[in-house]
GULUM-249442 format. One line per 2 residues: number of its first residue (from 1); for each residue x, y, z of C-alpha. Coordinates in steps of 0.05 Angstrom, whole numbers, plus 5000, padded with zeros to 4 digits. Layout:
NUM = X/Y/Z ~ ...;
END
This chain:
1 = 4997/5000/5001 ~ 5030/5067/4978;
3 = 5040/5118/5032 ~ 5011/5176/5049;
5 = 5032/5247/5018 ~ 5053/5266/5089;
7 = 5093/5204/5099 ~ 5130/5211/5032;
9 = 5149/5284/5046 ~ 5151/5299/5119;
11 = 5155/5376/5103 ~ 5090/5379/5059;
13 = 5040/5418/5092 ~ 4986/5378/5125;
15 = 4914/5373/5107 ~ 4863/5426/5134;
17 = 4845/5395/5202 ~ 4885/5335/5207;
19 = 4940/5322/5256 ~ 5012/5307/5235;
21 = 5077/5284/5263 ~ 5134/5333/5261;
23 = 5198/5295/5228 ~ 5212/5233/5197;
25 = 5205/5164/5220 ~ 5277/5152/5228;
27 = 5287/5207/5277 ~ 5220/5198/5326;
29 = 5270/5158/5378 ~ 5308/5217/5379;
31 = 5261/5274/5389 ~ 5248/5304/5455;
33 = 5193/5277/5491 ~ 5124/5308/5484;
35 = 5118/5316/5565 ~ 5179/5358/5566;
37 = 5157/5399/5499 ~ 5095/5410/5527;
39 = 5121/5445/5592 ~ 5101/5396/5639;
41 = 5176/5403/5663 ~ 5155/5467/5702;
43 = 5133/5421/5755 ~ 5199/5388/5758;
45 = 5167/5316/5732 ~ 5230/5271/5716;
47 = 5238/5247/5645 ~ 5283/5191/5637;
49 = 5315/5156/5577 ~ 5268/5098/5583;
51 = 5205/5145/5588 ~ 5226/5186/5527;
53 = 5233/5115/5489 ~ 5167/5093/5509;
55 = 5133/5161/5486 ~ 5167/5156/5420;
57 = 5154/5082/5404 ~ 5078/5093/5419;
59 = 5086/5150/5380 ~ 5111/5109/5327;
61 = 5068/5053/5325 ~ 5006/5101/5324;
63 = 5033/5137/5260 ~ 4995/5125/5195;
65 = 5048/5091/5159 ~ 5048/5034/5106;
67 = 5072/4984/5156 ~ 5010/5008/5202;
69 = 4956/5023/5143 ~ 4905/5009/5201;
71 = 4906/5084/5230 ~ 4886/5144/5189;
73 = 4917/5209/5190 ~ 4850/5226/5214;
75 = 4848/5181/5272 ~ 4922/5189/5294;
77 = 4941/5234/5353 ~ 5004/5229/5396;
79 = 4999/5223/5469 ~ 4994/5295/5494;
81 = 5011/5321/5426 ~ 4991/5387/5396;
83 = 4946/5394/5340 ~ 4963/5435/5276;
85 = 4905/5457/5228 ~ 4902/5520/5180;
87 = 4872/5587/5211 ~ 4815/5620/5179;
89 = 4845/5679/5143 ~ 4907/5649/5128;
91 = 4956/5704/5126 ~ 4912/5753/5150;
93 = 4922/5735/5219 ~ 4957/5793/5260;
95 = 5035/5787/5255 ~ 5043/5772/5327;
97 = 4999/5711/5327 ~ 5048/5683/5274;
99 = 5112/5697/5302 ~ 5132/5623/5329;
101 = 5172/5652/5379 ~ 5115/5682/5420;
103 = 5076/5634/5462 ~ 5023/5685/5495;
105 = 4961/5674/5525 ~ 4931/5720/5477;
107 = 4953/5697/5410 ~ 4970/5620/5430;
109 = 5028/5572/5401 ~ 5036/5581/5327;
111 = 5079/5557/5275 ~ 5077/5589/5212;
113 = 5006/5605/5193 ~ 4978/5547/5239;
115 = 4962/5548/5309 ~ 4981/5494/5353;
117 = 4928/5464/5399 ~ 4941/5419/5458;
119 = 4870/5406/5496 ~ 4828/5406/5441;
121 = 4820/5385/5366 ~ 4823/5419/5299;
123 = 4750/5401/5282 ~ 4727/5433/5351;
125 = 4783/5492/5344 ~ 4739/5507/5275;
127 = 4671/5510/5308 ~ 4697/5549/5362;
129 = 4726/5605/5310 ~ 4657/5599/5276;
131 = 4625/5622/5338 ~ 4675/5666/5363;
133 = 4657/5708/5293 ~ 4585/5698/5307;
135 = 4596/5726/5380 ~ 4629/5781/5352;
137 = 4568/5810/5317 ~ 4528/5805/5385;
139 = 4531/5875/5413 ~ 4483/5878/5467;
141 = 4457/5824/5513 ~ 4406/5821/5574;
143 = 4434/5873/5623 ~ 4466/5858/5686;
145 = 4429/5877/5754 ~ 4471/5930/5792;
147 = 4468/5902/5859 ~ 4490/5827/5880;
149 = 4439/5782/5905 ~ 4478/5762/5964;
151 = 4457/5692/5965 ~ 4508/5673/6024;
153 = 4501/5727/6085 ~ 4553/5698/6129;
155 = 4593/5747/6159 ~ 4553/5809/6136;
157 = 4519/5858/6185 ~ 4445/5860/6184;
159 = 4438/5932/6160 ~ 4477/5917/6100;
161 = 4441/5851/6087 ~ 4372/5889/6090;
163 = 4398/5944/6049 ~ 4425/5893/5997;
165 = 4360/5860/5991 ~ 4313/5920/5984;
167 = 4353/5944/5931 ~ 4353/5875/5896;
169 = 4274/5873/5905 ~ 4262/5939/5868;
171 = 4203/5982/5862 ~ 4144/5949/5901;
173 = 4081/5965/5871 ~ 4019/5980/5908;
175 = 3959/5931/5889 ~ 3888/5948/5878;
177 = 3828/5934/5930 ~ 3803/5879/5873;
179 = 3865/5843/5882 ~ 3856/5831/5953;
181 = 3784/5813/5948 ~ 3804/5761/5898;
183 = 3849/5732/5943 ~ 3802/5733/6001;
185 = 3753/5695/5956 ~ 3803/5643/5929;
187 = 3829/5632/6000 ~ 3760/5614/6026;
189 = 3761/5664/6081 ~ 3690/5677/6117;
191 = 3649/5739/6083 ~ 3635/5804/6106;
193 = 3574/5789/6143 ~ 3595/5725/6180;
195 = 3650/5762/6201 ~ 3608/5822/6222;
197 = 3565/5782/6266 ~ 3629/5762/6311;
199 = 3660/5832/6309 ~ 3596/5865/6331;
201 = 3581/5803/6374 ~ 3553/5825/6448;
203 = 3554/5784/6513 ~ 3493/5761/6537;
205 = 3486/5774/6616 ~ 3464/5715/6657;
207 = 3436/5711/6723 ~ 3369/5741/6755;
209 = 3371/5811/6726 ~ 3382/5785/6657;
211 = 3315/5827/6630 ~ 3342/5895/6658;
213 = 3418/5889/6636 ~ 3440/5909/6573;
215 = 3481/5857/6525 ~ 3555/5887/6530;
217 = 3602/5884/6468 ~ 3654/5838/6468;
219 = 3703/5858/6414 ~ 3686/5923/6383;
221 = 3648/5988/6404 ~ 3644/6063/6388;
223 = 3681/6049/6324 ~ 3746/6018/6363;
225 = 3771/5949/6385 ~ 3759/5950/6459;
227 = 3829/5919/6471 ~ 3870/5956/6428;
229 = 3898/6020/6463 ~ 3885/6082/6431;
231 = 3941/6137/6405 ~ 3975/6174/6457;
233 = 4037/6206/6473 ~ 4050/6149/6529;
235 = 4035/6094/6487 ~ 4088/6048/6472;
237 = 4101/5997/6416 ~ 4109/5941/6472;
239 = 4036/5965/6499 ~ 4009/5930/6432;
241 = 4037/5858/6438 ~ 3991/5824/6485;
243 = 3928/5861/6465 ~ 3934/5846/6387;
245 = 3954/5769/6412 ~ 3896/5758/6450;
247 = 3851/5798/6386 ~ 3877/5744/6339;
249 = 3880/5689/6378 ~ 3804/5698/6388;
251 = 3796/5703/6312 ~ 3828/5643/6296;
253 = 3792/5602/6350 ~ 3726/5629/6331;
255 = 3733/5619/6253 ~ 3765/5548/6267;
257 = 3835/5557/6238 ~ 3865/5497/6259;
259 = 3943/5487/6267 ~ 3959/5560/6284;
261 = 3981/5593/6343 ~ 4001/5668/6353;
263 = 4059/5678/6398 ~ 4083/5745/6424;
265 = 4160/5738/6407 ~ 4187/5795/6450;
267 = 4259/5798/6455 ~ 4262/5721/6429;
269 = 4312/5716/6379 ~ 4309/5668/6329;
271 = 4366/5639/6297 ~ 4388/5647/6220;
273 = 4417/5595/6179 ~ 4479/5643/6182;
275 = 4491/5626/6247 ~ 4521/5688/6277;
277 = 4459/5728/6264 ~ 4387/5732/6306;
279 = 4326/5766/6295 ~ 4267/5777/6329;
281 = 4194/5785/6293 ~ 4140/5819/6339;
283 = 4084/5772/6328 ~ 4097/5705/6291;
285 = 4041/5657/6280 ~ 4066/5583/6282;
287 = 4043/5523/6237 ~ 4035/5450/6239;
289 = 4031/5402/6185 ~ 4076/5367/6133;
291 = 4115/5431/6118 ~ 4131/5461/6179;
293 = 4190/5435/6222 ~ 4211/5442/6291;
295 = 4270/5487/6297 ~ 4339/5452/6295;
297 = 4358/5490/6361 ~ 4299/5456/6399;
299 = 4269/5522/6416 ~ 4195/5520/6403;
301 = 4195/5581/6355 ~ 4235/5590/6292;
303 = 4231/5606/6224 ~ 4225/5536/6196;
305 = 4151/5536/6230 ~ 4130/5607/6220;
307 = 4070/5613/6176 ~ 4078/5687/6175;
309 = 4092/5749/6225 ~ 4063/5811/6234;
311 = 4115/5872/6251 ~ 4079/5918/6310;
313 = 4093/5992/6301 ~ 4062/6058/6331;
315 = 4020/6098/6280 ~ 4058/6150/6285;
317 = 4127/6118/6268 ~ 4102/6088/6204;
319 = 4150/6091/6153 ~ 4145/6044/6093;
321 = 4212/6048/6069 ~ 4249/6044/6136;
323 = 4202/5982/6152 ~ 4211/5949/6085;
325 = 4286/5935/6105 ~ 4266/5909/6165;
327 = 4213/5857/6134 ~ 4253/5830/6077;
329 = 4301/5801/6129 ~ 4255/5764/6165;
331 = 4220/5741/6098 ~ 4286/5715/6070;
333 = 4293/5672/6125 ~ 4231/5643/6119;
335 = 4249/5622/6048 ~ 4318/5600/6069;
337 = 4288/5551/6123 ~ 4227/5526/6079;
339 = 4255/5514/6012 ~ 4185/5492/5988;
341 = 4164/5565/5993 ~ 4145/5607/5935;
343 = 4111/5666/5972 ~ 4108/5697/6040;
345 = 4049/5742/6058 ~ 4056/5789/6116;
347 = 4035/5851/6150 ~ 4054/5913/6189;
349 = 4010/5934/6241 ~ 3994/5996/6283;
351 = 3944/6016/6334 ~ 3902/6044/6276;
353 = 3924/6014/6209 ~ 3947/5951/6181;
355 = 3990/5941/6105 ~ 3993/5867/6079;
357 = 4060/5854/6042 ~ 4071/5797/5991;
359 = 4138/5780/5973 ~ 4153/5730/5918;
361 = 4203/5706/5861 ~ 4190/5770/5821;
363 = 4199/5816/5881 ~ 4143/5841/5926;
365 = 4079/5890/5927 ~ 4039/5917/5976;
367 = 3965/5944/5991 ~ 3947/6004/6010;
369 = 3937/6026/6087 ~ 3870/5996/6112;
371 = 3842/6034/6172 ~ 3823/5972/6224;
373 = 3777/6009/6270 ~ 3740/6036/6209;
375 = 3737/5972/6173 ~ 3741/5916/6227;
377 = 3714/5864/6187 ~ 3764/5873/6131;
379 = 3822/5873/6186 ~ 3794/5805/6212;
381 = 3783/5775/6143 ~ 3868/5803/6127;
383 = 3885/5762/6187 ~ 3853/5704/6168;
385 = 3881/5704/6102 ~ 3953/5699/6119;
387 = 3944/5650/6171 ~ 3897/5604/6134;
389 = 3895/5533/6136 ~ 3847/5512/6084;
391 = 3898/5498/6032 ~ 3976/5500/6036;
393 = 3983/5538/5964 ~ 3946/5598/5994;
395 = 4008/5608/6042 ~ 4055/5601/5990;
397 = 4078/5532/6000 ~ 4093/5479/5943;
399 = 4044/5423/5958 ~ 4078/5375/5903;
401 = 4135/5368/5966 ~ 4113/5330/6031;
403 = 4151/5310/6092 ~ 4136/5257/6144;
405 = 4155/5283/6216 ~ 4181/5244/6269;
407 = 4161/5244/6346 ~ 4202/5316/6353;
409 = 4173/5348/6298 ~ 4232/5340/6252;
411 = 4231/5316/6178 ~ 4246/5244/6168;
413 = 4229/5230/6102 ~ 4208/5266/6037;
415 = 4166/5262/5975 ~ 4167/5301/5903;
417 = 4109/5295/5857 ~ 4127/5308/5784;
419 = 4100/5302/5713 ~ 4133/5246/5668;
421 = 4097/5244/5603 ~ 4039/5279/5633;
423 = 4030/5220/5686 ~ 4042/5242/5760;
425 = 4098/5208/5795 ~ 4124/5212/5858;
427 = 4193/5211/5876 ~ 4223/5195/5951;
429 = 4279/5248/5969 ~ 4348/5221/5986;
431 = 4357/5273/6031 ~ 4296/5316/6067;
433 = 4339/5379/6054 ~ 4357/5402/5983;
435 = 4434/5391/5957 ~ 4429/5465/5939;
437 = 4382/5524/5949 ~ 4393/5597/5935;
439 = 4369/5638/5990 ~ 4350/5704/5962;
441 = 4278/5730/5950 ~ 4282/5758/5881;
443 = 4305/5710/5825 ~ 4311/5642/5799;
445 = 4313/5618/5875 ~ 4348/5550/5843;
447 = 4332/5486/5882 ~ 4361/5420/5870;
449 = 4337/5354/5907 ~ 4366/5287/5902;
451 = 4308/5241/5896 ~ 4296/5169/5868;
453 = 4239/5124/5836 ~ 4214/5074/5891;
455 = 4193/5029/5823 ~ 4258/5032/5787;
457 = 4308/5053/5841 ~ 4336/5104/5787;
459 = 4365/5161/5823 ~ 4350/5238/5791;
461 = 4368/5307/5805 ~ 4307/5357/5806;
463 = 4313/5427/5799 ~ 4262/5472/5813;
465 = 4282/5547/5786 ~ 4242/5611/5770;
467 = 4258/5635/5695 ~ 4248/5710/5674;
469 = 4187/5707/5616 ~ 4213/5723/5550;
471 = 4281/5683/5561 ~ 4293/5610/5523;
473 = 4263/5562/5570 ~ 4325/5522/5600;
475 = 4296/5457/5580 ~ 4305/5475/5507;
477 = 4382/5489/5511 ~ 4384/5426/5554;
479 = 4358/5382/5504 ~ 4404/5411/5442;
481 = 4457/5400/5488 ~ 4444/5324/5498;
483 = 4426/5318/5423 ~ 4502/5344/5412;
485 = 4527/5298/5465 ~ 4560/5357/5500;
487 = 4602/5324/5560 ~ 4598/5356/5632;
489 = 4529/5384/5620 ~ 4472/5358/5661;
491 = 4430/5315/5625 ~ 4354/5324/5629;
493 = 4301/5262/5635 ~ 4239/5301/5635;
495 = 4212/5375/5657 ~ 4144/5408/5670;
497 = 4123/5475/5675 ~ 4091/5490/5746;
499 = 4066/5556/5758 ~ 4081/5636/5743;
501 = 4083/5692/5792 ~ 4029/5733/5749;
503 = 3984/5683/5778 ~ 3977/5714/5846;
505 = 3998/5785/5829 ~ 3955/5848/5812;
507 = 3932/5851/5745 ~ 3944/5921/5749;
509 = 4015/5918/5768 ~ 4041/5869/5714;
511 = 4078/5924/5674 ~ 4113/5937/5744;
513 = 4148/5876/5752 ~ 4184/5816/5706;
515 = 4143/5759/5710 ~ 4177/5691/5731;
517 = 4151/5626/5706 ~ 4172/5561/5755;
519 = 4199/5498/5714 ~ 4211/5435/5748;
521 = 4279/5393/5706 ~ 4282/5324/5726;
523 = 4361/5306/5707 ~ 4404/5251/5723;
525 = 4439/5252/5793 ~ 4513/5276/5801;
527 = 4549/5299/5864 ~ 4541/5360/5907;
529 = 4569/5421/5899 ~ 4639/5438/5878;
531 = 4655/5471/5949 ~ 4648/5398/5979;
533 = 4710/5371/5950 ~ 4751/5326/5992;
535 = 4819/5328/5957 ~ 4857/5374/5911;
537 = 4857/5327/5847 ~ 4783/5315/5853;
539 = 4771/5396/5853 ~ 4812/5409/5796;
541 = 4791/5354/5755 ~ 4721/5379/5767;
543 = 4736/5453/5744 ~ 4772/5430/5680;
545 = 4713/5383/5658 ~ 4661/5448/5670;
547 = 4708/5488/5635 ~ 4713/5439/5579;
549 = 4633/5436/5585 ~ 4626/5508/5578;
551 = 4667/5500/5512 ~ 4622/5444/5486;
553 = 4566/5489/5495 ~ 4594/5547/5470;
555 = 4612/5505/5413 ~ 4534/5499/5389;
557 = 4515/5564/5409 ~ 4497/5573/5477;
559 = 4526/5617/5526 ~ 4522/5597/5607;
561 = 4529/5669/5633 ~ 4524/5639/5705;
563 = 4589/5617/5728 ~ 4588/5609/5804;
565 = 4599/5558/5859 ~ 4526/5540/5857;
567 = 4529/5521/5781 ~ 4582/5474/5779;
569 = 4578/5401/5816 ~ 4619/5348/5822;
571 = 4615/5281/5788 ~ 4591/5214/5807;
573 = 4641/5177/5842 ~ 4693/5143/5795;
575 = 4666/5188/5736 ~ 4704/5189/5671;
577 = 4740/5243/5642 ~ 4692/5290/5621;
579 = 4638/5279/5674 ~ 4682/5292/5739;
581 = 4650/5359/5745 ~ 4580/5380/5719;
583 = 4555/5445/5697 ~ 4484/5457/5711;
585 = 4430/5513/5714 ~ 4420/5543/5645;
587 = 4369/5588/5662 ~ 4411/5652/5647;
589 = 4439/5624/5588 ~ 4443/5664/5527;
591 = 4420/5624/5462 ~ 4463/5651/5399;
593 = 4410/5625/5345 ~ 4348/5641/5383;
595 = 4361/5706/5415 ~ 4414/5736/5381;
597 = 4358/5789/5342 ~ 4303/5782/5400;
599 = 4273/5845/5417 ~ 4248/5821/5486;
601 = 4250/5869/5537 ~ 4275/5822/5590;
603 = 4292/5820/5665 ~ 4365/5846/5682;
605 = 4409/5779/5706 ~ 4413/5773/5779;
607 = 4478/5749/5801 ~ 4530/5751/5859;
609 = 4586/5800/5849 ~ 4643/5747/5879;
611 = 4643/5716/5806 ~ 4629/5767/5754;
613 = 4681/5791/5710 ~ 4717/5851/5718;
615 = 4685/5879/5657 ~ 4621/5868/5678;
617 = 4628/5898/5745 ~ 4666/5954/5719;
619 = 4599/5970/5675 ~ 4554/5969/5737;
621 = 4593/6022/5773 ~ 4572/6095/5788;
623 = 4618/6128/5734 ~ 4585/6079/5685;
625 = 4516/6076/5709 ~ 4487/6116/5647;
627 = 4526/6075/5594 ~ 4498/6011/5565;
629 = 4528/5951/5587 ~ 4576/5908/5546;
631 = 4547/5846/5516 ~ 4567/5788/5558;
633 = 4612/5735/5522 ~ 4651/5673/5535;
635 = 4713/5714/5559 ~ 4673/5742/5616;
637 = 4650/5668/5634 ~ 4725/5647/5633;
639 = 4748/5693/5676 ~ 4688/5676/5728;
641 = 4712/5611/5729 ~ 4780/5637/5754;
643 = 4742/5674/5806 ~ 4716/5610/5823;
645 = 4787/5578/5832 ~ 4800/5637/5872;
647 = 4743/5626/5922 ~ 4759/5553/5926;
649 = 4837/5571/5936 ~ 4821/5627/5988;
651 = 4764/5601/6022 ~ 4780/5527/6035;
653 = 4831/5485/6050 ~ 4855/5427/6005;
655 = 4820/5373/6043 ~ 4754/5418/6032;
657 = 4742/5441/6101 ~ 4727/5522/6108;
659 = 4787/5563/6129 ~ 4775/5602/6195;
661 = 4748/5672/6187 ~ 4820/5693/6223;
663 = 4855/5659/6166 ~ 4899/5712/6118;
665 = 4880/5680/6051 ~ 4807/5701/6067;
667 = 4835/5771/6058 ~ 4848/5760/5990;
669 = 4775/5752/5975 ~ 4747/5800/6024;
671 = 4687/5849/5998 ~ 4686/5811/5931;
673 = 4611/5802/5944 ~ 4603/5873/5963;
675 = 4528/5897/5948 ~ 4557/5961/5910;
677 = 4598/5941/5850 ~ 4642/5991/5853;
679 = 4666/5968/5923 ~ 4670/5899/5896;
681 = 4709/5914/5832 ~ 4764/5952/5872;
683 = 4789/5882/5907 ~ 4786/5843/5843;
685 = 4830/5900/5812 ~ 4877/5892/5867;
687 = 4894/5823/5860 ~ 4893/5831/5778;
689 = 4938/5895/5776 ~ 4986/5893/5837;
691 = 5040/5851/5836 ~ 5047/5851/5914;
693 = 4976/5822/5921 ~ 4987/5778/5869;
695 = 5053/5746/5906 ~ 5013/5746/5970;
697 = 4956/5711/5951 ~ 5009/5664/5910;
699 = 5045/5651/5971 ~ 4981/5632/6005;
701 = 4962/5580/5955 ~ 5037/5552/5963;
703 = 5038/5552/6032 ~ 4968/5506/6040;
705 = 4951/5482/5974 ~ 5022/5467/5942;
707 = 5064/5487/5886 ~ 5028/5455/5831;
709 = 4966/5503/5855 ~ 5006/5562/5859;
711 = 5036/5556/5785 ~ 4962/5540/5763;
713 = 4941/5597/5803 ~ 4998/5645/5762;
715 = 4987/5616/5696 ~ 4905/5631/5699;
717 = 4917/5700/5737 ~ 4968/5718/5678;
719 = 4920/5697/5628 ~ 4864/5739/5651;
721 = 4908/5797/5657 ~ 4930/5796/5585;
723 = 4860/5785/5563 ~ 4842/5855/5598;
725 = 4908/5886/5567 ~ 4881/5866/5495;
727 = 4814/5895/5517 ~ 4839/5959/5545;
729 = 4887/5973/5474 ~ 4822/5953/5437;
731 = 4791/6001/5469 ~ 4842/6058/5468;
733 = 4855/6045/5390 ~ 4777/6057/5383;
735 = 4779/6117/5425 ~ 4837/6149/5381;
737 = 4800/6131/5314 ~ 4736/6169/5343;
739 = 4781/6231/5365 ~ 4813/6232/5299;
741 = 4746/6229/5257 ~ 4722/6290/5305;
743 = 4786/6324/5289 ~ 4783/6317/5213;
745 = 4707/6337/5211 ~ 4685/6266/5191;
747 = 4620/6243/5202 ~ 4607/6191/5256;
749 = 4586/6130/5230 ~ 4518/6106/5241;
751 = 4512/6056/5292 ~ 4459/6000/5312;
753 = 4414/6021/5359 ~ 4429/5961/5399;
755 = 4504/5985/5404 ~ 4529/6007/5476;
757 = 4579/6064/5489 ~ 4644/6058/5529;
759 = 4658/6099/5591 ~ 4693/6164/5569;
761 = 4740/6168/5622 ~ 4768/6119/5675;
763 = 4809/6126/5736 ~ 4876/6113/5726;
765 = 4886/6078/5789 ~ 4826/6030/5763;
767 = 4837/5993/5701 ~ 4775/5983/5665;
769 = 4745/5937/5610 ~ 4696/5977/5577;
771 = 4657/5961/5515 ~ 4642/6006/5459;
773 = 4619/6003/5384 ~ 4665/5991/5330;
775 = 4660/6018/5255 ~ 4619/5975/5216;
777 = 4652/5927/5171 ~ 4635/5894/5108;
779 = 4625/5819/5113 ~ 4650/5777/5068;
781 = 4601/5749/5017 ~ 4546/5799/5032;
783 = 4530/5869/5013 ~ 4498/5879/5072;
785 = 4539/5922/5125 ~ 4530/5900/5201;
787 = 4568/5923/5267 ~ 4629/5884/5302;
789 = 4643/5894/5376 ~ 4711/5927/5388;
791 = 4729/5859/5422 ~ 4718/5826/5357;
793 = 4792/5806/5342 ~ 4791/5777/5412;
795 = 4729/5736/5402 ~ 4751/5705/5341;
797 = 4808/5671/5375 ~ 4760/5630/5421;
799 = 4794/5566/5403 ~ 4862/5594/5429;
801 = 4832/5616/5499 ~ 4794/5552/5512;
803 = 4855/5512/5495 ~ 4901/5555/5538;
805 = 4858/5550/5604 ~ 4840/5478/5592;
807 = 4918/5467/5585 ~ 4936/5501/5648;
809 = 4890/5446/5686 ~ 4917/5393/5644;
811 = 4983/5405/5668 ~ 4964/5415/5743;
813 = 4930/5346/5741 ~ 4984/5305/5706;
815 = 5032/5332/5757 ~ 4984/5310/5817;
817 = 4982/5245/5786 ~ 4908/5251/5754;
819 = 4885/5240/5690 ~ 4867/5285/5630;
821 = 4812/5260/5567 ~ 4847/5250/5507;
823 = 4823/5299/5453 ~ 4763/5262/5420;
825 = 4737/5263/5353 ~ 4670/5291/5356;
827 = 4616/5293/5301 ~ 4611/5356/5258;
829 = 4556/5407/5285 ~ 4510/5443/5239;
831 = 4534/5514/5251 ~ 4507/5582/5225;
833 = 4489/5580/5141 ~ 4522/5628/5100;
835 = 4492/5698/5086 ~ 4459/5701/5149;
837 = 4508/5751/5185 ~ 4524/5707/5237;
839 = 4448/5695/5262 ~ 4391/5645/5256;
841 = 4318/5664/5267 ~ 4276/5607/5295;
843 = 4209/5602/5310 ~ 4187/5580/5375;
845 = 4125/5548/5349 ~ 4167/5508/5303;
847 = 4225/5498/5351 ~ 4189/5476/5416;
849 = 4198/5403/5419 ~ 4131/5357/5420;
851 = 4110/5328/5488 ~ 4144/5260/5466;
853 = 4214/5294/5476 ~ 4205/5317/5540;
855 = 4239/5246/5567 ~ 4310/5236/5554;
857 = 4323/5214/5483 ~ 4263/5231/5450;
859 = 4263/5264/5381 ~ 4264/5335/5378;
861 = 4215/5374/5327 ~ 4273/5432/5319;
863 = 4278/5455/5252 ~ 4340/5430/5212;
865 = 4384/5495/5207 ~ 4397/5477/5134;
867 = 4320/5480/5119;
END
């Protein structure tokens, strides 16, 4: 059999997309080992003559030659070898990226007009380059919420926590009277006439003089509640507690509200999940049943068995804004302790007036003030509404979740109902508490449950989350990832749409909030959150595989946009490479195909400032408040992965235990989660721009995590900094062009109405990475002009960027004795058709999979891109 052209002439260029050996067969054994050539020697790994010969022999045996015809050039890849392929654009690439002497984080290792890849295949690289060019045309994306969600408030002062929550909730609209009466009717609350008979009830006298003694009023007389003190200078707030407890208890007893008890909670501080905090609502209504659990500390009163609360104030001191900051702290703890809660109704009460609040996953709404003396019947019905026992759903409890309690009132077994192929199925919870539960009020409120099917014993991960209406449903993205066999992304088994916030909100306020829809997605079960790791190798392998999963999503046109410690899970025990870490929660993901041209007004993305990239944070600062934020791209997510690595290095020890608050390593990430973007950005930039801070951080890692992790941190840190520097350079060049056009009197190029402007000035001590419009180039093969991001030169190098970051982890994992997945051949993925400017419009009606596709493996009705 004749040898291939590459075998006959080693110096001939390889076919595009194929791997090739460097040098002839005769000098294979004399070459330097691939391990050393790929810089593994930075860790001091021994390279012996025997190991060199073994590598060379293996490489020789795998090469496609006349002596070994079973292996083709397309299938052959040397161990830990690099891949070469022809770059799109050929010699039009920047000179720096073609210089073989330069191996920077920006340009990658290059030889001639070919770039060498060390962790990905040529086919994957070409697809990533195509997606990068497509992303370069996306100029804006869903804006980010300016304030952090503060999911974990440990170590924070209560006033700061309260202000953060109030800010994240936003505007609190006032509901109409119509909405309130609708809730009273749907909650089966006794009508006005029935309540009026009790309110104005009079005690019948007894004894011999019955006929001569007038009947005495029991509850209400002379337009006032008899037991409630009148407003006076000497009246104190504490004077109202006992009278209101007596009155509310009488109403609950009269109207047979079972399993409810009103408690005066004066000076009784209830424990938060963040153990250093304790708070004390004034009046607490306790509940009994399958959704209310006795407090873990043994007390009778806690947030876990609280139906609702009433905050008592003097009428002269009623201040809506100040009191809302107090309410949200209590409400957040109810949501945190009761993971099946999806709204909470509570009240502020004075000697004369009452106001009802409803907190849900879209924020909050309130009613107007009602005079409890002028409308005593309405006041009584409001109390019955927020304490009702008629249906758990009217308390905001998800009745598809239930628990069995032990003799101490603690949960011992749990169940969750879901729909599989439109049939109800009840799964048994493996743990009575969720694996992960976001504690913020407004937002997705992602909650993960581990459960199993008692019939088949199959284990699942059940995710409940509230997605902002108008975004691509997560199940569509998960289905596409499964169809394209993207490793490291959670696999969906089935899903269901449960409920929406607008079903319990006032219709007149719908334009004042973003509606959210609850989805329940059942997935294959994996490990716990990444912060529950037990070894260095385990956590690095998990991070490496989730970065590869992120690359796989980007390759098929999906950008995750929510990389945090909560969205990365450890793989199953003994999971193969590619599944040692699992990326979850695509509820905020951006679909380049469905949403590239979307004009839907979407809710700003809420997230923790801790993991947001410096560029995104900079766009949220006060100096850039009036500017349009930059489009989120994959580089922001890769930077977020770096901050996840920092979170693990500086908050945990190598065995997975948390560092003590006094540990100096904690100072490196101190205030990264500050509610204000300006204050969260400053310490991040100190780490990225100050050599002293970087050296100090690296020393902390070296002392506790070891030299391998220090090198990984330094390499990743340098890569992030180079990307930021390149962004700054592109911004400066754009600004210079703009100035030249102004000085020359040239007319400004028309910009797309979606294009954002960059910050005009930046504090020299705080380097920034803003986004700005660029001059509109002409697309090849298309006469129409379109705009490109000023970061387009970077975004078009996505293959190099992913390869660099994966290579950092591959070296560290190998140095620790772990294994890395070999770059594998993957099926060709149909990309965006030519002549569409990098975008493809799809119709939801056409692309929504049929019901039969809800189960994993079902066929989808998604239209063929080529159709």
